C-alpha positions in Angstrom: -178.0 -89.4 75.2 -174.4 -89.8 76.6 -173.6 -92.9 78.5 -171.3 -90.3 80.9 -173.1 -88.6 83.9 -170.5 -86.5 85.4 -172.6 -85.8 88.6 -172.0 -82.2 88.7 -173.5 -80.5 91.4 -175.9 -77.5 90.5 -175.9 -74.0 91.7 -173.0 -71.3 91.6 -169.4 -72.8 90.9 -168.3 -71.1 94.2 -170.9 -73.2 96.0 -170.7 -76.3 94.2 -168.5 -78.2 96.6 -170.1 -77.1 99.9 -173.6 -78.1 98.8 -173.1 -81.2 97.5 -171.0 -82.0 100.9 -174.0 -80.8 103.2 -176.5 -83.0 101.1 -174.2 -86.7 101.1 -175.2 -89.4 102.9 -173.0 -90.4 105.7 -171.5 -93.7 107.1 -171.9 -93.3 110.7 -169.1 -93.6 113.2 -170.0 -96.8 115.0 -170.6 -98.2 111.1 -167.3 -97.5 109.2 -165.6 -100.6 111.1 -167.9 -102.8 109.1 -166.5 -101.5 105.7 -163.5 -102.6 104.2 -161.6 -100.2 101.3 -158.8 -101.6 99.0 -156.4 -98.6 97.9 -154.4 -99.2 95.2 -150.8 -97.4 95.2 -149.4 -95.2 98.4 -147.8 -91.8 96.4 -149.4 -89.1 97.9 -152.9 -89.3 96.6 -153.0 -93.1 97.9 -151.3 -92.8 100.9 -152.9 -89.3 102.1 -156.5 -91.4 101.1 -155.6 -94.6 103.0 -154.3 -92.4 106.1 -157.8 -90.4 106.1 -160.0 -93.4 105.8 -158.5 -94.9 108.4 -158.2 -91.9 110.5 -162.4 -92.0 109.6 -162.8 -95.7 111.2 -163.3 -97.8 108.1 -160.8 -100.8 107.8 -158.2 -100.4 104.5 -155.9 -102.2 103.2 -153.4 -100.7 101.3 -151.0 -102.0 98.2 -147.6 -100.9 96.7 -145.3 -102.6 94.6 -142.1 -101.3 96.2 -140.5 -102.4 99.5 -142.1 -99.3 101.2 -144.8 -96.7 100.6 -141.8 -94.3 101.1 -140.7 -95.3 97.9 -143.6 -94.3 95.8 -142.7 -91.8 92.9 -144.3 -88.8 94.6 -141.0 -88.7 96.1 -139.5 -87.5 92.9 -141.6 -84.2 92.4 -138.4 -81.3 93.1 -140.3 -78.2 92.8 -143.4 -77.6 94.9 -146.8 -77.3 95.5 -149.7 -74.7 94.4 -151.9 -73.1 96.6 -154.1 -69.9 96.8 -153.1 -68.6 100.2 -151.9 -65.1 98.4 -149.2 -65.5 101.0 -147.1 -62.6 98.5 -150.5 -60.2 98.2 -149.6 -60.3 94.3 -153.4 -60.8 93.5 -153.7 -64.6 94.3 -157.1 -65.9 94.8 -158.8 -69.4 94.6 -160.4 -67.7 91.1 -156.6 -67.1 89.8 -155.5 -70.3 90.2 -158.6 -71.6 88.8 -158.7 -69.5 86.0 -154.8 -70.2 85.6 -155.3 -74.0 85.9 -158.4 -73.9 83.0 -156.1 -71.3 80.6 -152.8 -73.7 81.3 -155.0 -77.1 80.3 -156.1 -75.3 77.0 -159.9 -75.0 77.8 -160.2 -79.0 77.8 -160.5 -79.6 81.9 -163.9 -80.2 83.8 -164.8 -76.8 85.5 -166.3 -77.5 88.6 -163.6 -80.2 89.2 -160.8 -77.8 89.2 -162.6 -75.1 90.8 -163.0 -77.2 93.7 -158.9 -78.5 93.1 -158.4 -74.3 93.8 -160.9 -74.2 96.6 -159.3 -76.9 98.7 -155.5 -76.1 97.9 -155.1 -74.1 100.9 -156.1 -76.7 103.6 -153.5 -78.6 102.0 -150.8 -76.5 103.1 -152.1 -75.9 106.7 -152.5 -80.0 107.1 -148.7 -80.5 106.1 -147.4 -77.7 108.1 -149.8 -79.4 110.9 -147.5 -82.6 110.1 -144.0 -81.5 110.1 -143.2 -80.8 106.5 -140.5 -78.4 106.1 -141.2 -75.8 103.6 -139.6 -72.8 102.5 -139.7 -69.8 104.7 -138.6 -66.4 104.2 -136.4 -63.8 106.4 -139.2 -63.5 109.0 -140.0 -67.1 109.1 -143.4 -67.0 106.9 -143.8 -69.3 104.4 -142.3 -68.9 101.4 -143.4 -68.9 97.8 -141.7 -69.0 94.2 -143.5 -68.8 90.4 -144.3 -71.4 88.0 -145.1 -71.7 84.5 -148.2 -70.3 83.2 -148.5 -67.7 86.3 -148.0 -63.9 87.1 -148.1 -65.1 91.0 -145.9 -66.7 93.4 -148.2 -69.5 94.8 -145.9 -72.5 95.0 -144.9 -73.8 98.4 -141.4 -76.4 98.2 -139.3 -77.4 100.0 -135.9 -76.6 99.1 -135.9 -78.9 95.6 -137.2 -82.3 97.4 -140.7 -81.2 98.0 -142.6 -84.5 97.0 -140.3 -86.3 99.4 -141.2 -84.2 101.8 -144.9 -84.3 101.3 -144.7 -88.0 101.3 -142.9 -88.1 104.3 -145.6 -86.6 105.7 -148.7 -88.7 104.5 -146.4 -92.0 105.5 -146.1 -90.7 108.9 -149.6 -90.2 108.5 -150.3 -93.9 107.4 -147.8 -95.6 109.4 -149.8 -94.2 112.5 -153.0 -95.7 110.9 -150.8 -98.7 110.3 -149.5 -98.5 114.2 -153.0 -98.7 115.4 -154.0 -101.8 113.1 -156.6 -99.6 110.6 -154.4 -99.8 107.8 -153.1 -103.6 106.8 -149.7 -103.0 104.5 -149.5 -105.3 101.2 -145.7 -104.1 100.5 -144.2 -105.6 97.3 -147.4 -106.8 95.8 -149.4 -105.8 92.6 -152.7 -105.7 92.0 -153.1 -108.0 88.6 -157.3 -107.4 88.3 -159.9 -106.4 89.3 -162.9 -108.5 90.7 -166.7 -107.5 89.9 -169.3 -108.9 92.0 -173.1 -108.3 91.0 -171.9 -104.7 89.0 -170.0 -103.9 91.6 -166.3 -103.6 92.3 -165.5 -105.7 95.3 -161.9 -106.6 95.6 -158.8 -107.1 93.6 -156.5 -110.3 92.6 -152.4 -109.0 93.6 -149.5 -110.9 93.2 -146.8 -111.1 96.2 -143.9 -109.9 94.3 -141.8 -111.7 97.0 -143.1 -115.1 96.6 -144.8 -115.2 93.8 -148.3 -115.8 95.5 -151.0 -115.1 94.0 -153.8 -113.7 96.1 -157.4 -112.6 96.5 -158.7 -109.4 98.7 -161.8 -108.3 99.0 -163.2 -104.6 100.0 -166.7 -103.1 99.5 -164.8 -100.3 97.5 -161.7 -100.0 95.2 -159.7 -97.2 95.4 -157.2 -96.6 92.6 -154.0 -94.5 92.8 -151.1 -96.0 91.3 -149.9 -93.1 89.3 -149.7 -91.9 85.5 -148.3 -94.0 82.5 -145.8 -92.1 81.4 -143.4 -95.1 80.8 -145.2 -96.5 77.8 -142.6 -94.4 75.9 -139.5 -96.3 78.2 -137.6 -93.0 78.6 -139.3 -90.5 80.8 -139.0 -89.2 83.9 -140.7 -91.9 85.8 -139.3 -94.5 88.1 -138.9 -97.5 86.3 -141.5 -99.6 87.9 -144.3 -96.8 87.1 -146.7 -98.7 84.9 -150.2 -98.2 83.8 -151.7 -101.7 85.0 -153.8 -101.3 87.7 -155.6 -98.4 85.7 -155.7 -100.3 82.4 -156.9 -103.8 84.2 -160.1 -101.5 85.8 -160.1 -100.1 82.0 -160.5 -103.8 80.8 -163.2 -104.3 83.0 -166.0 -101.7 81.6 -163.7 -98.2 83.4 -163.7 -95.5 80.4 -160.3 -94.4 79.7 -160.3 -90.3 79.0 -158.2 -88.5 77.0 -155.4 -90.8 76.3 -153.2 -88.7 74.3 -153.0 -85.9 76.8 -149.2 -86.6 77.6 -146.7 -83.8 79.2 -143.5 -83.1 77.8 -141.2 -81.6 80.4 -138.8 -78.8 78.7 -136.4 -79.5 81.9 -135.0 -82.6 81.8 -131.5 -84.0 81.1 -131.1 -84.9 77.6 -130.6 -88.4 76.3 -126.8 -89.5 76.3 -127.3 -92.7 74.3 -129.1 -95.6 72.9 -128.4 -97.5 76.1 -130.1 -95.4 78.5 -133.3 -96.4 80.4 -134.0 -93.6 82.4 -134.1 -89.7 81.9 -133.8 -87.2 85.0 -136.1 -84.3 85.7 -134.6 -81.2 86.3 -137.3 -79.4 88.4 -139.0 -76.5 86.7 -139.0 -74.5 89.7 -135.1 -73.9 88.0 -136.8 -71.7 85.6 -137.7 -68.9 88.0 -133.3 -68.1 88.1 -132.2 -70.3 84.8 -132.5 -68.7 81.3 -133.4 -70.9 78.4 -130.7 -69.8 75.4 -129.3 -71.6 72.5 -126.9 -70.0 69.9 -128.2 -67.2 67.8 -125.2 -68.2 65.1 -125.6 -72.3 63.9 -121.9 -72.5 63.5 -121.7 -71.4 67.5 -123.9 -74.6 68.0 -121.8 -76.5 65.7 -118.7 -75.7 67.0 -120.4 -76.5 70.5 -121.7 -80.0 69.3 -118.1 -80.6 68.2 -116.3 -79.7 71.7 -114.2 -76.5 70.1 -116.6 -74.1 72.0 -117.8 -73.8 75.4 -120.9 -72.0 76.2 -119.3 -69.5 79.2 -117.5 -68.2 75.9 -120.6 -67.0 73.6 -121.6 -63.5 74.1 -124.7 -62.2 75.5 -125.3 -60.4 72.2 -124.6 -63.8 70.2 -127.0 -65.7 72.8 -131.3 -66.6 71.7 -132.9 -66.3 74.7 -136.0 -67.8 72.7 -138.7 -67.7 75.3 -138.2 -64.0 76.2 -138.1 -63.3 72.5 -141.1 -65.1 71.6 -143.3 -64.5 75.5 -142.0 -61.9 76.5 -145.3 -61.5 79.1 -144.0 -64.6 81.2 -140.8 -65.5 79.4 -139.2 -68.3 80.7 -141.7 -69.2 82.9 -144.0 -70.1 80.1 -146.6 -73.5 80.7 -144.7 -76.7 79.7 -146.0 -77.4 76.6 -145.1 -73.8 75.1 -141.4 -74.6 76.5 -141.2 -77.6 75.1 -142.2 -77.0 71.2 -140.1 -74.0 71.4 -137.0 -75.5 72.5 -137.8 -78.7 69.7 -138.4 -75.5 67.4 -135.3 -74.3 67.4 -133.3 -78.0 68.0 -135.1 -78.9 64.6 -134.1 -76.0 63.4 -130.1 -77.0 63.9 -129.3 -75.1 66.8 -129.3 -77.8 69.2 -126.1 -77.7 71.6 -125.7 -81.6 72.5 -124.1 -84.1 71.1 -125.9 -86.9 71.0 -127.6 -88.8 68.2 -130.3 -86.2 67.6 -128.2 -83.2 68.1 -131.0 -82.0 70.5 -130.5 -79.5 73.8 -130.6 -76.3 74.6 -129.0 -74.3 77.8 -130.4 -73.4 81.0 -128.0 -70.9 82.5 -127.7 -69.6 85.9 -125.3 -66.4 85.4 -127.2 -63.9 85.3 -129.1 -64.9 88.9 -126.0 -65.7 90.4 -124.7 -62.0 89.6 -128.1 -60.3 90.5 -128.7 -62.0 93.9 -124.9 -61.2 94.4 -125.0 -58.0 93.9 -128.2 -57.6 96.1 -126.4 -59.6 99.1 -123.5 -56.7 98.7 -125.5 -54.0 99.0 -127.4 -55.7 102.6 -124.0 -56.2 103.5 -122.6 -53.0 102.9 -120.2 -54.1 100.8 -118.8 -51.2 98.9 -117.4 -51.7 95.5 -117.2 -55.6 95.3 -115.5 -57.5 93.1 -117.0 -59.9 91.0 -115.6 -62.8 92.6 -117.2 -61.5 95.9 -120.6 -61.1 93.7 -120.0 -64.3 92.4 -119.8 -66.1 95.8 -122.5 -64.2 97.2 -125.2 -65.1 94.4 -124.0 -68.7 94.5 -124.8 -68.9 98.1 -128.3 -67.6 97.4 -128.5 -70.0 94.7 -127.4 -73.2 96.6 -129.7 -72.3 99.4 -132.8 -72.4 96.9 -131.8 -75.1 94.8 -128.3 -77.0 96.1 -129.2 -80.7 96.3 -130.5 -80.1 91.9 -127.3 -78.5 91.6 -125.4 -81.4 92.9 -127.4 -84.0 91.1 -127.0 -82.4 87.9 -123.2 -82.4 88.8 -123.2 -86.4 89.8 -125.0 -86.8 87.0 -123.1 -84.7 84.1 -119.9 -83.9 85.7 -120.6 -80.3 84.5 -120.5 -77.8 87.6 -124.2 -75.9 86.9 -123.1 -72.8 88.6 -120.3 -72.1 86.0 -121.4 -74.4 82.8 -125.1 -73.8 82.0 -126.8 -76.7 82.3 -128.2 -78.6 79.3 -132.0 -79.5 79.3 -133.9 -81.0 76.5 -138.0 -81.8 76.9 -139.3 -85.4 77.9 -142.0 -87.6 78.9 -143.0 -86.8 82.5 -146.7 -86.7 83.3 -149.8 -88.1 81.9 -153.0 -86.1 81.6 -155.2 -88.8 80.5 -156.2 -91.1 83.2 -159.5 -93.3 84.1 -162.7 -91.4 83.6 -163.9 -90.6 86.8 -167.7 -88.2 87.9 -167.3 -85.6 90.2 -167.4 -88.1 93.0 -164.1 -89.2 91.7 -166.1 -92.6 90.8 -165.4 -94.3 87.6 -168.0 -95.9 85.5 -167.8 -99.0 87.4 -169.7 -98.9 90.9 -167.5 -98.3 93.7 -164.5 -98.4 91.5 -162.6 -95.1 92.6 -159.8 -93.8 90.8 -157.5 -90.7 92.6 -154.4 -88.4 91.8 -152.7 -89.0 88.4 -154.4 -91.9 87.5 -157.6 -90.1 87.1 -158.0 -87.3 84.2 -160.1 -85.0 85.8 -158.1 -81.4 86.8 -155.7 -81.2 84.2 -157.0 -80.7 80.9 -154.6 -80.9 77.8 -151.9 -79.6 80.0 -150.5 -79.6 84.0 -149.2 -76.4 85.2 -146.0 -77.1 87.1 -146.5 -78.0 90.6 -150.3 -78.5 90.0 -149.5 -82.7 90.8 -148.7 -82.2 94.4 -152.1 -80.2 94.6 -154.2 -82.5 93.3 -153.1 -86.1 95.2 -153.2 -84.5 98.1 -156.5 -82.7 97.3 -157.7 -86.3 96.4 -156.8 -88.2 98.6 -157.2 -85.8 102.1 -160.2 -83.7 101.2 -162.3 -84.9 98.4 -162.3 -88.7 98.1 -163.1 -89.1 102.1 -166.4 -87.4 101.8 -167.4 -88.7 98.1 -166.8 -92.6 98.8 -169.0 -92.4 102.2 -171.8 -91.4 99.8 -171.2 -95.0 98.3 -170.4 -97.0 101.1 -173.5 -95.8 103.0 -175.2 -98.5 101.6 -173.2 -100.8 102.7 -173.2 -101.1 106.2 -175.5 -103.7 106.2 -173.6 -105.6 104.0 -171.2 -107.7 105.9 -167.5 -108.8 105.0 -167.4 -109.8 100.8 -166.9 -113.5 100.5 -163.5 -114.2 98.7 -164.9 -117.9 97.4 -166.8 -116.8 94.7 -167.2 -117.7 91.4 -166.0 -113.9 90.1 -163.1 -114.6 92.2 -162.4 -118.3 90.9 -162.5 -116.7 87.3 -160.4 -113.7 88.0 -157.8 -115.8 89.8 -157.7 -118.4 86.9 -157.0 -115.9 84.3 -154.0 -114.4 86.1 -152.6 -117.5 86.6 -153.1 -118.7 83.1 -151.3 -115.7 82.0 -148.4 -116.3 84.4 -147.6 -119.6 83.0 -148.1 -118.6 79.4 -145.4 -115.8 80.4 -142.8 -118.4 82.0 -143.1 -121.4 79.2 -143.3 -119.1 76.5 -140.4 -120.2 74.4 -139.8 -117.0 72.6 -136.4 -115.0 71.6 -136.9 -111.4 72.8 -136.8 -110.1 76.3 -139.8 -107.6 77.9 -137.4 -104.7 77.7 -136.8 -105.7 73.6 -140.7 -105.1 73.1 -140.6 -102.4 75.4 -138.0 -100.3 73.9 -139.4 -101.0 70.3 -142.8 -99.5 71.7 -141.3 -96.5 72.7 -139.5 -95.8 70.1 -142.9 -95.7 68.0 -144.9 -93.7 70.6 -141.9 -91.0 71.2 -141.4 -90.4 67.4 -144.8 -90.7 66.1 -147.2 -90.1 69.4 -144.7 -87.6 71.1 -144.3 -83.7 70.7 -145.2 -83.4 67.2 -148.1 -85.5 65.9 -149.4 -86.0 62.3 -152.3 -88.0 60.5 -149.8 -89.8 58.5 -147.4 -90.7 61.5 -150.1 -91.7 63.7 -151.6 -94.1 61.3 -148.2 -95.7 60.9 -147.5 -95.7 64.7 -151.6 -97.9 64.9 -150.4 -100.5 62.2 -146.7 -100.9 64.2 -148.2 -101.0 67.7 -150.5 -104.2 66.1 -147.0 -105.7 64.8 -145.2 -105.2 68.3 -148.6 -107.1 70.0 -148.2 -109.8 67.8 -144.3 -110.1 68.0 -144.7 -109.4 71.8 -147.5 -112.3 72.1 -145.4 -114.7 69.8 -141.5 -114.4 70.6 -141.8 -112.8 74.8 -139.3 -114.4 77.0 -139.3 -114.6 80.4 -136.9 -115.8 82.2 -137.1 -117.3 85.9 -140.4 -119.5 87.7 -143.7 -118.8 88.9 -142.9 -119.0 92.4 -140.7 -116.4 94.3 -139.5 -113.2 93.1 -139.2 -112.6 89.6 -138.7 -108.9 87.6 -139.2 -110.3 84.3 -142.4 -111.4 84.7 -143.5 -108.2 86.6 -142.2 -106.2 83.5 -143.9 -108.7 81.3 -147.6 -108.2 82.9 -146.5 -104.1 82.6 -145.4 -104.1 78.9 -148.5 -106.0 77.7 -150.6 -103.5 78.8 -148.4 -100.7 77.6 -148.7 -102.1 74.2 -152.3 -101.7 74.2 -152.5 -98.6 76.0 -150.0 -97.2 73.7 -152.1 -98.0 70.7 -155.2 -96.3 72.1 -153.1 -93.1 72.7 -152.5 -93.1 68.8 -156.1 -94.0 68.0 -157.2 -91.0 70.2 -154.4 -88.6 69.0 -155.6 -89.3 65.4 -159.6 -88.7 66.0 -158.8 -85.7 67.8 -158.2 -82.9 65.1 -156.7 -80.2 66.3 -153.9 -79.1 68.9 -154.3 -78.2 72.5 -151.8 -78.6 75.2 -149.4 -81.6 75.1 -151.2 -82.6 72.4 -149.6 -80.9 69.2 -150.8 -82.1 65.6 -148.8 -80.4 63.2 -151.4 -79.9 60.6 -153.5 -77.6 63.2 -151.0 -75.0 64.0 -150.9 -71.2 63.8 -148.3 -69.1 61.4 -146.5 -68.7 64.8 -146.2 -72.6 65.2 -148.4 -72.5 68.6 -151.1 -75.1 69.1 -154.4 -74.8 67.1 -157.6 -75.8 68.8 -160.9 -76.5 67.4 -163.5 -75.2 70.1 -166.4 -76.0 67.6 -165.6 -79.7 67.4 -163.7 -81.1 70.0 -164.3 -79.0 72.9 -165.4 -82.7 75.0 -163.7 -85.0 76.8 -163.2 -88.1 75.0 -163.5 -91.0 77.4 -163.1 -94.5 75.7 -164.9 -97.7 76.1 -163.1 -101.5 76.1 -164.9 -103.5 73.2 -162.0 -106.7 73.4 -158.6 -107.9 72.2 -158.5 -105.5 69.6 -157.9 -102.0 70.8 -158.7 -100.3 67.5 -162.4 -101.5 67.9 -163.1 -99.5 71.4 -165.8 -96.8 71.4 -165.4 -93.0 71.9 -167.8 -91.5 74.2 -167.7 -87.8 74.7 -168.6 -85.6 78.1 -169.0 -82.2 76.7 -166.8 -79.5 78.4 -169.2 -76.2 79.3 -167.8 -73.3 80.9 -169.9 -70.9 82.0 -167.4 -68.6 84.4 -164.5 -68.0 82.4 -164.1 -67.1 78.1 -162.7 -69.8 76.0 -160.0 -68.0 74.0 -157.2 -68.5 72.1 -154.3 -69.1 74.8 -151.2 -66.3 75.0 -148.5 -66.0 76.6 -146.9 -63.3 75.0 
């Protein structure tokens, strides 16, 4: 009998969420100010949750390690947010979004959660428009849509190339209103370092004030983790430098199961790595694949000449270009899902066709010349320009591209010094989003009562591969429209509990554990910096737990991470003091957690003897090089239970995935 109870409501799929809400316990409005809720993280999931819960009348304590909630990594999302509103009249529907998400995730997501996500998606757009989010609009003033990978409709709402920023400002405005009313107490520059459990329930956290160094106790009737994903376990990723797994990992070590940690999204359109000293990668929005065509030279000698600086891409004739996504996947072309596009790019570069002159010769082109000329010709016709010159067509097409993606092109040029209007962008896959995370039930509650997990920090909605523009959708769906209902069902039993005291033995023990670790880090007489160990871990992870995985490489990774862990605890050197600001101390806590997580990721990838979505086992591939699933033996969520310092002792629990409303079949985008 599995320990996992997903609490999926009975009844038809389309009625589950409605019926579930109808039968939940509630907290009456006059009782809500008797209840405290801690929210860790203030990105789209955490910010929307904190604002909504406070609006309902709860007392909310919100924590972020940044100096302002406006700096949450959600701000970096560029291309858009999905919603099934069918504004384009091209056949979209709630069911279509549900189906695309399940298929895009390679049939490894929970059916009921995904349908609920699709169901509430339309409400998100209305909410954000009411907040003043400046979504793109068409010539008639209606909200515009663009396509993203893995779909054949236009359902992605966008605000140029800064959708995440605009959505976050909308959530932040709501949060600020509640801060002004005193319903949200905001703790900027605070980092959660431990979860406190009292009588089997999550009742608070231990946090460190990152400015003063003070260790603080905070109690609540429930704790919400909204701390994002764990892509920085690879050191190089598209995540913000401070993004980390610590909040999620701390609750894992206190009893919350960690699900599908091996499911990592490799995004196909990142600026390639340019050197060994680089510490951050930059994402170019997937929305660019609407207008850009991805290619490498057909002739390997042309690729060599480009890498050596002897040939410019603009000078390669059309017939000598290999638009490999259009060749391999004619039905979807450049808009195949991210995992498919990433593997195809890796295959071309592994075969020697890469165009970037970096250590690994990895890079492909994202070319806008075709779209510029196409849109330029359309604009010339609209403007009644007869026999336009090539320059006129180019100028009109460039203006169209600039309106849609201008800030992305400016960003690319500032980083690379190349003009992407004239020279194709160089891109290559890189770590982006993490589909794995803390296991939660249908109510978004972890295996620890009273500890809820929302947004990217949980595992629930994307399966083995996330469709583009669905991260923002999930974060806001969880925060605005799901958690406020489900957490009330749990909190209804706490209206007579009273304030949770922080002078209990449980808080004493948790604080002592953190203070002991702080003292260890600053007093350890090591020889290597925290970044030294983080880079070593990232190198192992990318090469052996990255885009292509083998049983041999995964076993090596597990053993090598063991050595990194031992070396870290013996030889890490943290400069500075325990008091005051100490960024090296912050990183030490985070990297210690990354090391343990990295090993669990390799263990999870080794146990899953199949390929699915972002988890590609080279020993489980079709003759065409596509992912080969094993639905007989691995159609389940793998949730790991912590068993002590040796991560190799973690226990696997399985939640079977049952599909009653779709046919599970081989994924094809051809």
